[in-house]
C-alpha positions as CSV (number, residue, x, y, z in Angstrom):
1,M,-5.2,-10.0,-5.3
2,N,-7.0,-9.7,-8.8
3,Y,-8.3,-6.6,-9.6
4,R,-11.0,-8.6,-12.1
5,D,-12.8,-9.6,-9.1
6,L,-13.4,-6.2,-7.5
7,E,-16.2,-3.3,-7.6
8,V,-16.5,-0.1,-6.5
9,W,-20.2,1.1,-6.0
10,F,-21.7,4.5,-7.3
11,I,-24.6,5.5,-5.8
12,T,-26.6,8.4,-6.4
13,G,-28.6,10.9,-3.9
14,A,-31.6,12.7,-4.5
15,Q,-35.2,13.2,-3.2
16,L,-38.7,12.4,-4.7
17,L,-39.4,16.2,-3.7
18,Y,-39.0,17.1,-7.8
19,G,-41.1,13.8,-9.4
20,G,-40.7,11.1,-10.8
21,D,-39.9,12.4,-13.9
22,A,-36.4,14.3,-12.3
23,V,-35.6,10.6,-10.6
24,V,-35.8,8.8,-14.3
25,S,-33.3,11.6,-15.4
26,V,-31.5,10.9,-12.3
27,D,-31.2,7.5,-13.2
28,A,-30.5,7.7,-17.3
29,H,-27.6,10.1,-16.1
30,S,-25.9,8.4,-13.6
31,N,-25.8,5.4,-16.2
32,E,-24.1,7.4,-18.6
33,M,-21.9,8.6,-16.2
34,V,-20.5,5.3,-14.8
35,K,-20.4,3.7,-17.9
36,G,-18.4,7.1,-19.1
37,L,-15.9,6.4,-16.5
38,N,-15.4,2.1,-17.0
39,D,-15.4,3.1,-20.5
40,S,-12.5,5.1,-19.9
41,G,-9.7,3.3,-19.4
42,R,-8.6,5.1,-16.5
43,L,-9.8,3.3,-14.0
44,P,-8.2,0.3,-12.5
45,I,-11.8,-1.5,-11.0
46,K,-14.8,-1.7,-12.3
47,V,-17.8,0.6,-11.1
48,V,-21.0,-0.6,-10.9
49,Y,-23.8,1.2,-10.8
50,K,-26.6,0.6,-7.7
51,G,-29.2,2.9,-8.2
52,T,-30.4,6.3,-7.3
53,V,-31.6,6.7,-3.5
54,N,-34.9,8.9,-2.3
55,S,-35.3,7.9,1.6
56,S,-33.5,7.3,4.7
57,D,-33.9,3.3,4.4
58,E,-32.7,3.4,0.7
59,I,-30.0,4.8,1.7
60,S,-29.2,2.5,4.5
61,A,-29.8,-0.6,2.4
62,A,-27.5,0.3,-0.1
63,F,-25.3,0.9,2.3
64,R,-25.8,-2.8,4.3
65,A,-25.5,-4.6,0.7
66,A,-21.9,-2.9,0.5
67,N,-20.7,-4.0,3.8
68,A,-22.1,-7.2,3.1
69,D,-20.7,-7.7,0.3
70,T,-16.7,-9.4,-0.2
71,G,-16.7,-7.9,-4.1
72,C,-17.1,-4.2,-2.2
73,I,-14.1,-2.9,-1.9
74,G,-15.3,1.0,-1.9
75,V,-18.3,3.0,-2.6
76,I,-18.9,6.3,-4.5
77,T,-21.5,8.9,-3.9
78,W,-22.6,11.8,-6.0
79,M,-25.7,14.1,-5.4
80,H,-27.4,14.6,-8.4
81,T,-30.0,17.1,-7.0
82,F,-30.6,17.9,-3.3
83,S,-30.6,15.3,-1.3
84,P,-31.6,16.0,2.4
85,A,-28.5,14.8,5.0
86,K,-30.7,13.6,7.3
87,M,-31.7,10.7,5.2
88,W,-28.2,9.5,5.2
89,I,-27.2,9.7,8.9
90,H,-28.2,5.7,9.6
91,G,-26.5,4.1,6.4
92,L,-23.3,6.3,7.1
93,M,-22.8,5.4,11.2
94,D,-23.2,1.9,9.6
95,F,-21.4,1.7,6.4
96,K,-17.9,0.0,7.4
97,K,-16.0,0.5,3.8
98,P,-14.0,3.2,1.8
99,L,-15.9,6.2,0.9
100,L,-15.3,8.3,-2.2
101,H,-17.5,11.5,-2.3
102,L,-17.9,12.8,-5.9
103,H,-19.0,16.1,-6.6
104,T,-19.4,16.7,-10.1
105,Q,-22.3,17.8,-12.6
106,Y,-23.6,15.3,-15.1
107,N,-23.4,18.4,-17.9
108,E,-20.2,20.3,-18.1
109,K,-21.7,23.7,-19.0
110,I,-24.5,26.1,-17.9
111,P,-26.8,26.0,-21.1
112,W,-27.8,29.7,-20.9
113,D,-30.0,30.1,-23.6
114,T,-32.3,27.3,-22.5
115,M,-32.0,26.9,-18.7
116,D,-34.6,26.8,-17.1
117,M,-36.1,26.1,-13.1
118,D,-37.0,22.7,-14.2
119,F,-32.5,22.7,-15.3
120,M,-32.3,23.8,-12.0
121,N,-33.7,21.9,-9.7
122,L,-31.9,18.7,-11.5
123,N,-28.8,19.7,-11.4
124,Q,-28.3,20.8,-8.2
125,S,-24.9,19.1,-7.6
126,A,-23.2,22.4,-6.4
127,H,-26.0,22.3,-3.8
128,G,-26.6,18.7,-2.6
129,D,-22.9,17.9,-2.7
130,R,-22.4,20.7,0.2
131,E,-25.6,18.8,2.0
132,F,-23.6,15.7,2.0
133,G,-20.2,17.0,3.2
134,H,-21.8,18.8,6.2
135,I,-23.7,15.3,6.9
136,T,-20.0,13.0,6.5
137,S,-18.3,15.8,8.5
138,R,-20.9,16.2,11.6
139,L,-20.7,12.0,11.4
140,R,-16.6,12.9,11.3
141,K,-16.8,10.2,8.4
142,P,-13.4,9.4,7.3
143,R,-13.9,9.8,3.4
144,K,-12.2,11.1,-0.3
145,V,-13.4,14.7,-1.6
146,V,-12.6,14.2,-5.2
147,V,-13.7,17.5,-6.9
148,G,-13.9,17.7,-11.0
149,Y,-16.2,17.4,-14.0
150,W,-16.8,13.3,-14.2
151,K,-15.0,13.0,-17.5
152,D,-11.8,15.0,-17.3
153,K,-8.8,12.3,-17.2
154,A,-7.9,14.9,-13.3
155,T,-11.0,13.5,-12.3
156,Q,-10.7,9.5,-13.2
157,D,-6.9,9.7,-12.1
158,K,-7.8,11.0,-8.5
159,I,-10.4,7.9,-8.5
160,A,-8.1,5.8,-9.8
161,V,-5.7,6.5,-6.9
162,W,-8.3,5.9,-4.2
163,M,-9.6,2.4,-6.3
164,R,-6.1,1.3,-5.8
165,V,-6.0,1.9,-2.3
166,C,-9.0,0.5,-1.6
167,A,-8.1,-2.6,-3.5
168,G,-4.8,-2.2,-0.8
169,W,-7.4,-1.9,2.4
170,A,-9.4,-4.7,1.7
171,D,-6.7,-6.8,1.0
172,A,-5.3,-6.1,4.4
173,Q,-8.2,-7.0,5.9
174,N,-7.5,-10.5,6.2
175,M,-4.1,-10.3,5.9
176,R,-1.5,-13.2,7.8
177,I,1.8,-12.3,8.9
178,I,4.2,-15.0,9.6
179,R,6.7,-13.9,11.6
180,F,9.6,-16.9,11.9
181,G,10.9,-16.1,15.3
182,D,10.3,-13.3,17.6
183,N,11.6,-9.5,17.0
184,M,15.1,-9.4,17.3
185,N,17.8,-7.9,19.6
186,N,15.5,-5.6,21.3
187,V,14.9,-3.3,18.4
188,A,11.9,-1.1,19.9
189,V,10.9,0.4,16.0
190,T,10.0,-2.3,14.4
191,D,8.0,-4.2,17.2
192,G,4.2,-2.8,18.1
193,D,0.5,-3.8,19.3
194,K,-0.4,-6.0,17.8
195,V,-4.1,-6.5,19.1
196,E,-4.3,-2.9,18.1
197,A,-3.1,-3.6,14.7
198,E,-5.6,-6.1,13.8
199,I,-8.5,-4.0,14.8
200,R,-6.8,-0.3,13.3
201,L,-5.3,-1.8,10.2
202,G,-6.8,-5.9,9.9
203,Y,-3.1,-7.5,10.2
204,H,-2.9,-10.6,11.8
205,V,0.3,-11.6,13.3
206,D,1.3,-14.9,13.9
207,N,4.3,-16.4,15.4
208,A,6.4,-19.6,13.7
209,P,9.0,-21.3,14.8
210,I,11.3,-22.2,11.9
211,A,11.7,-25.8,13.4
212,K,8.3,-25.8,11.5
213,L,9.4,-24.6,7.6
214,V,12.5,-27.4,8.0
215,P,10.4,-30.0,6.7
216,Y,8.7,-28.4,3.7
217,V,12.5,-27.4,2.1
218,K,13.1,-30.8,3.1
219,A,10.4,-32.4,1.0
220,V,11.4,-30.5,-2.2
221,T,12.6,-32.5,-4.4
222,E,15.3,-32.2,-6.7
223,A,13.3,-32.8,-9.9
224,E,11.5,-28.9,-8.0
225,I,15.5,-27.6,-7.7
226,D,16.7,-28.4,-11.4
227,A,13.4,-26.9,-12.6
228,L,13.8,-23.9,-10.6
229,V,17.2,-23.2,-11.3
230,A,16.6,-23.7,-14.8
231,E,14.4,-20.9,-14.1
232,Y,17.0,-18.6,-12.6
233,D,19.1,-19.3,-15.6
234,K,16.6,-17.7,-17.7
235,L,15.8,-15.1,-15.4
236,Y,19.5,-13.7,-14.0
237,D,23.3,-13.7,-14.8
238,I,24.4,-16.8,-12.4
239,A,28.2,-16.2,-11.1
240,P,30.6,-18.8,-12.4
241,D,31.0,-20.1,-8.9
242,A,27.1,-20.4,-8.5
243,A,26.3,-22.2,-12.0
244,K,25.8,-25.7,-12.5
245,G,29.7,-27.3,-12.0
246,G,30.3,-24.4,-9.7
247,K,31.7,-25.2,-6.5
248,N,28.5,-22.9,-4.4
249,H,26.4,-24.4,-6.6
250,I,25.0,-26.3,-4.0
251,H,23.7,-23.1,-2.1
252,L,21.9,-21.7,-4.7
253,R,20.1,-25.2,-4.7
254,A,19.4,-25.2,-1.2
255,A,18.1,-21.4,-2.1
256,A,15.7,-22.9,-4.7
257,A,15.0,-25.5,-1.9
258,Q,13.9,-23.0,0.7
259,E,12.1,-20.6,-2.1
260,I,10.0,-23.5,-3.2
261,G,9.4,-25.3,0.5
262,L,8.9,-21.0,1.9
263,R,6.0,-20.9,-0.7
264,R,4.1,-23.6,0.2
265,F,4.5,-23.0,3.9
266,L,2.7,-19.7,3.7
267,D,0.4,-20.9,0.9
268,D,-1.0,-23.6,3.0
269,K,-1.1,-21.0,6.0
270,G,-2.8,-18.4,3.8
271,A,-0.4,-15.8,4.7
272,K,0.7,-13.1,2.3
273,A,3.4,-11.7,4.1
274,F,6.4,-13.0,6.9
275,T,9.2,-11.7,8.6
276,T,12.3,-13.6,9.1
277,N,15.8,-13.4,11.8
278,F,18.9,-14.2,11.4
279,D,19.3,-15.7,14.5
280,E,17.0,-18.1,14.5
281,L,17.7,-20.7,11.3
282,E,17.7,-24.0,13.2
283,G,18.1,-26.5,10.6
284,M,18.1,-24.2,8.1
285,D,21.8,-23.9,6.6
286,Q,21.8,-20.2,4.9
287,L,19.5,-17.2,5.6
288,M,16.2,-16.4,3.4
289,G,17.4,-13.9,1.8
290,F,17.2,-15.3,-2.1
291,A,13.8,-17.1,-1.6
292,S,13.0,-13.4,0.5
293,Q,13.7,-11.4,-2.7
294,R,12.1,-13.8,-5.1
295,L,8.7,-13.7,-3.2
296,M,8.8,-9.8,-2.8
297,A,8.8,-9.3,-6.8
298,E,5.5,-11.9,-6.8
299,G,3.8,-10.0,-3.8
300,Y,4.3,-11.1,-0.7
301,G,4.7,-8.6,1.9
302,F,8.6,-8.9,3.5
303,G,10.3,-7.1,6.8
304,A,13.6,-8.1,8.5
305,E,14.1,-9.1,12.0
306,G,10.6,-9.6,13.0
307,D,9.8,-6.2,11.3
308,W,5.7,-7.6,10.5
309,K,4.5,-3.6,9.9
310,T,6.8,-3.1,7.3
311,A,6.0,-6.5,5.8
312,A,2.4,-6.2,5.8
313,L,2.8,-2.3,4.6
314,V,5.1,-3.8,1.4
315,R,2.6,-6.1,0.6
316,T,-0.1,-3.3,0.5
317,M,1.9,-0.8,-1.6
318,Y,1.8,-3.8,-4.1
319,V,-1.7,-4.8,-4.2
320,M,-1.7,-0.8,-4.5
321,S,0.9,-0.9,-7.6
322,L,-0.2,-3.5,-9.6
323,G,0.1,-3.0,-13.4
324,L,1.9,0.3,-12.5
325,E,5.6,0.5,-13.8
326,G,8.6,1.3,-11.0
327,G,8.2,-1.7,-8.7
328,G,8.9,-1.7,-5.0
329,S,10.8,-3.2,-2.2
330,F,11.5,-3.9,1.8
331,L,14.9,-1.5,2.1
332,E,17.0,-0.9,5.0
333,D,18.7,2.4,5.7
334,Y,22.6,1.6,5.8
335,T,25.0,4.0,5.9
336,L,25.4,8.1,4.7
337,N,27.1,9.4,1.7
338,F,28.0,13.2,3.2
339,D,28.0,15.4,0.0
340,G,27.0,19.0,0.0
341,E,23.3,19.3,-2.0
342,N,23.8,15.3,-3.3
343,T,24.4,13.9,0.8
344,S,22.8,10.9,-0.1
345,V,21.8,7.4,2.3
346,L,22.8,4.3,1.0
347,Q,19.8,1.7,0.9
348,A,20.5,-2.1,1.8
349,H,20.5,-5.1,4.0
350,M,22.0,-8.7,4.1
351,L,20.6,-9.7,0.8
352,E,16.6,-8.9,0.8
353,I,15.7,-6.0,-1.6
354,S,13.0,-6.9,-4.5
355,P,14.3,-7.3,-7.9
356,A,11.5,-5.8,-8.9
357,I,13.7,-2.0,-8.8
358,S,16.7,-3.1,-10.5
359,K,17.9,-1.7,-13.0
360,A,19.2,-4.4,-15.4
361,K,19.2,-8.2,-15.1
362,P,20.1,-9.3,-11.6
363,K,22.8,-11.3,-10.7
364,I,23.0,-14.6,-8.4
365,E,26.0,-14.2,-6.3
366,V,27.4,-16.9,-2.8
367,H,28.6,-15.7,-0.8
368,F,29.9,-15.8,3.0
369,L,27.1,-13.8,5.4
370,G,29.3,-13.3,8.6
371,I,25.9,-12.2,10.9
372,G,23.9,-13.9,12.9
373,D,23.3,-17.8,11.7
374,A,23.9,-17.1,8.3
375,G,26.3,-18.8,7.0
376,T,27.3,-18.8,3.2
377,C,24.2,-17.4,1.2
378,A,22.6,-16.9,-2.7
379,R,21.7,-13.3,-3.3
380,L,20.7,-11.4,-6.5
381,V,23.3,-8.7,-6.7
382,F,21.9,-5.1,-8.3
383,T,21.7,-1.6,-8.4
384,A,18.6,-0.2,-8.1
385,H,17.2,2.2,-11.4
386,E,17.0,5.6,-10.9
387,G,13.8,8.0,-10.5
388,E,11.2,9.2,-7.8
389,G,9.9,7.9,-5.3
390,I,8.1,7.4,-2.1
391,A,9.8,5.8,1.3
392,C,6.8,4.9,3.7
393,T,6.9,3.5,7.4
394,I,4.0,3.0,9.8
395,V,4.9,3.1,13.8
396,D,3.1,2.3,17.3
397,M,3.1,5.4,19.1
398,G,1.4,3.9,22.0
399,N,-1.8,5.6,21.8
400,R,-1.7,5.8,18.1
401,F,-0.2,4.4,14.8
402,R,1.9,7.0,12.7
403,M,2.4,6.8,8.6
404,I,5.4,8.9,7.7
405,V,5.5,9.0,4.3
406,N,8.6,10.4,2.7
407,D,9.4,11.8,-1.5
408,V,12.9,10.8,-2.4
409,K,15.2,11.1,-5.3
410,V,17.0,8.0,-6.4
411,I,19.7,8.3,-7.7
412,K,23.3,6.8,-9.7
413,P,25.8,5.0,-7.1
414,K,29.3,4.8,-7.6
415,A,30.6,0.9,-8.1
416,L,30.5,-0.7,-5.1
417,P,32.5,-4.0,-6.1
418,K,33.1,-5.1,-2.6
419,L,29.4,-5.1,-1.4
420,P,27.7,-7.8,-2.9
421,V,24.3,-6.8,-2.2
422,A,21.2,-5.4,-3.7
423,R,20.9,-1.6,-2.8
424,A,19.6,1.4,-4.1
425,L,20.9,5.2,-3.0
426,W,19.0,7.9,-2.4
427,I,18.3,11.7,-1.7
428,P,15.5,12.4,0.7
429,Q,13.3,15.5,0.2
430,P,13.8,18.2,0.0
431,N,16.9,17.8,1.4
432,F,19.3,15.4,3.6
433,E,19.2,17.6,6.4
434,V,15.3,17.8,5.9
435,G,14.5,14.6,5.2
436,A,16.4,12.7,7.3
437,G,16.0,14.9,10.5
438,A,12.1,15.4,9.6
439,W,11.5,11.4,9.9
440,I,14.1,10.8,13.2
441,L,11.9,13.5,14.7
442,A,8.8,11.7,13.7
443,G,10.5,8.7,15.2
444,G,10.5,6.5,11.7
445,T,11.7,3.2,11.0
446,H,15.0,2.2,9.7
447,H,13.3,-0.2,7.4
448,S,10.8,1.7,4.9
449,S,8.0,0.5,2.1
450,F,9.4,1.9,-0.7
451,S,7.8,2.2,-4.3
452,F,9.0,3.9,-7.7
453,A,4.7,3.1,-8.4
454,L,3.2,4.9,-5.7
455,T,2.7,8.8,-4.9
456,K,2.7,10.2,-1.7
457,E,-1.5,10.6,-2.8
458,Y,-1.8,7.1,-2.1
459,M,-0.8,7.1,1.2
460,E,-2.8,10.0,2.2
461,D,-5.9,7.9,0.8
462,Y,-4.8,5.0,3.2
463,A,-4.3,7.0,6.3
464,E,-7.8,8.4,6.2
465,I,-9.2,5.3,5.5
466,A,-7.6,3.6,8.1
467,D,-7.9,6.7,9.9
468,I,-4.7,6.7,11.2
469,E,-1.9,10.1,12.0
470,L,-0.3,10.9,8.1
471,L,3.0,12.9,8.3
472,L,4.4,13.9,5.0
473,I,8.2,15.0,4.2
474,D,8.1,16.3,0.7
475,K,9.4,19.5,-1.0
476,D,7.7,21.9,1.0
477,T,8.7,20.3,4.5
478,T,10.6,22.9,7.2
479,I,11.4,21.9,10.5
480,R,10.0,24.2,12.3
481,Q,6.8,23.3,10.7
482,F,6.8,20.1,10.8
483,K,7.9,20.2,14.6
484,K,4.6,22.3,15.2
485,D,2.6,19.5,13.0
486,M,3.4,16.9,15.5
487,R,3.0,18.8,18.2
488,I,-0.7,19.4,17.2
489,N,-0.8,16.4,16.6
490,E,-0.3,15.1,19.5
491,V,-3.0,17.3,21.2
492,Y,-5.4,16.0,18.6
493,Y,-5.1,12.1,19.9
494,M,-5.0,12.6,23.2
495,L,-8.2,14.8,23.3
496,N,-9.5,12.1,20.4
497,K,-8.9,9.3,23.0
498,A,-10.3,11.1,26.4
499,L,-13.8,12.1,24.1
500,R,-13.7,8.0,23.5
């Protein structure tokens, strides 16, 4: 995914009632606004002006072109003048990509001393945007509405968030996820309806026996392993027993071979995400934990134990956060630390946490992993840096997908000298009791896709585009209101399904 290859189109609504000179002015203003947005330096993706539309045919043609253009990931609409909404019906009904309705105005202030009827008729965003808002609501069209002056940083920042979400959504529409082995140990929350997920979210999940990966790993040459181990030496601290000449160096070399083979396998399959299963390692001498850590940091989605929904979300959130600081990772709720107001949850896994969230230089260690068929494994050991972040998951509720988003505060843990894994310690917001309680009430997973770089606004936009249920857990959450929201949502989705 490269943002330079993507575009967001800008389409301005008007009509011919006010004459040709008015349309010329609308077009000139729109061009200036688009240039200003691009020159602001605040938008991650280029805005391309696609003209002023004045009729139903022009609107339909513009949206058909947007649907067909693979580089276009979304459309921004703005009504410079009054644009009768019946003209927009057919175009909006056929439009399949994300939509942002920008409620702004070319001029910042009313020119009190000089304004006449011509000026007022031309600058009718206050009028036209409400007309457009009505028809998008009437058509039940998912969209983001951004309100504010187009030169303001706050307005541009909201557009930038939506752009990043559009990039994540576009990337998900052809996301192939390789599942090495099936869902494990009869776990329910990590599984779900793969057909509905492809219809609703774009995910395509393929099963691959681990035996198909083995030849890729065995084909890796000693010279390739040497080169990658040399890269490890530059990037990480290496425990003496795992370094060259150490008794466990053979396990580090095996991890390097797994990384090279896994990357080639995924690239050959055109896959952007994958899952592993520590009960299915036939032909492999260790769990692919180290390789999973490294590939996750590169942008591959990952989910443990067959969790394909989390693998997809890890990838999507990575795409959304390209160029932003903080990092993200797959994480799992492991154990609790009851400590009054600082009660927290230790996030870890057997091995597979991305070094993108590390506070300091990670260390390569090799230890026996006494679970499943894992054996002795190399891994990156580190502690996540402190800060604010979000934990997200998508669960299958039977009649719909539900996204759950929890604001979390990552804090500094005490030393864990006998736990050689990557870890993070966080307090769910607004506090442990409410945050964890609401997550459990919502049916959330024990796995999550975590990000320091993103905020809940990104996930709100994503859920809107995907047209899936969203439950937010933040500083304002109360259990009483959260339960009420879930009951209302249940009725809404039951009625929605019945009406369809």
